Every structure is written in C-alpha cells, then in structure tokens.
VMD Tcl script that draws the C-alpha trace (Angstrom):
set ca {
  {0.00 0.00 0.00}
  {2.88 2.40 0.74}
  {4.15 2.22 -2.85}
  {0.69 2.91 -4.29}
  {0.32 5.99 -2.08}
  {3.84 7.10 -3.03}
  {3.16 6.66 -6.74}
  {-0.10 8.65 -6.50}
  {1.72 11.45 -4.68}
  {4.46 11.54 -7.32}
  {1.84 11.77 -10.08}
  {0.43 14.95 -8.46}
  {3.86 16.57 -8.10}
  {5.70 18.78 -10.58}
  {9.14 17.73 -11.89}
  {11.84 18.86 -9.46}
  {9.58 18.80 -6.39}
  {10.66 16.75 -3.38}
  {8.49 14.92 -0.86}
  {9.08 12.95 2.33}
  {7.80 9.38 2.59}
  {7.38 7.57 5.91}
  {8.20 3.86 5.90}
  {7.25 1.32 8.55}
  {8.51 -2.24 8.38}
  {11.13 -4.21 6.49}
  {9.23 -4.85 3.26}
  {8.39 -1.21 2.44}
  {11.95 -0.23 3.35}
  {13.31 -2.75 0.86}
  {10.78 -2.24 -1.93}
  {9.48 1.35 -2.06}
  {12.76 3.24 -2.68}
  {13.79 0.63 -5.26}
  {10.45 0.94 -7.08}
  {10.64 4.75 -7.06}
  {14.10 4.59 -8.67}
  {12.80 2.15 -11.28}
  {10.14 4.74 -12.19}
  {12.96 7.19 -12.91}
  {12.79 9.37 -9.81}
  {15.67 10.21 -7.47}
  {15.94 9.10 -3.84}
  {17.67 12.04 -2.19}
  {17.95 10.70 1.34}
  {17.06 7.45 3.12}
  {17.56 6.80 6.80}
  {16.14 5.78 10.15}
  {13.89 8.02 12.18}
  {14.20 8.11 15.95}
  {11.24 9.07 18.15}
  {9.36 10.91 15.40}
  {5.66 10.66 14.71}
  {4.53 11.61 11.20}
  {0.83 11.95 10.37}
  {-0.14 10.13 13.57}
  {1.85 7.00 12.66}
  {5.18 5.81 13.96}
  {7.89 5.82 11.30}
  {10.90 3.54 11.40}
  {12.51 5.07 8.29}
  {11.89 7.97 5.97}
  {13.10 8.91 2.55}
  {13.07 11.99 0.40}
  {12.29 11.56 -3.28}
  {12.55 14.12 -6.08}
  {10.28 13.74 -9.08}
  {11.97 13.70 -12.47}
}
mol new
graphics top color blue
foreach p $ca { graphics top sphere $p radius 0.5 }
foreach p [lrange $ca 0 end-1] q [lrange $ca 1 end] { graphics top cylinder $p $q radius 0.2 }
display resetview
C-alpha cells in the first residue's frame, strides 16, 4: 500500500519537487525506494527516524524523493 500511495503522490507533483515518505517495516523499506528509482525518480535521502511521529503513525525510516 505504501508504494501505491507514493506513486499517486508523485503523479500529483511537478518535476523537481521533493516529498518525504514515511516507511514502517522491512518490506516497504526494501521495496518502495527501489520501485521509485525504477520509475525514474531520485531518492535524495534514506535513513532511520528516531522518536518521530509523522501523520499520527510511527515511522521507522523515511526517505526523500525528487520527481523527475
């Protein structure tokens, strides 16, 4: 589900815009950044998040992606 939401967000963005994606769990961490790169976008930053709550959900990792 995380990749679908990410893809929909990227479709609404303009080229060059950057967004932050919250990831929770091992599978999204392994798959979502890889899938975004395969679509031709750029992962700017990927890393763990400590004690941060984003949109009322606990994040284990976050990444920044720039739309191409």
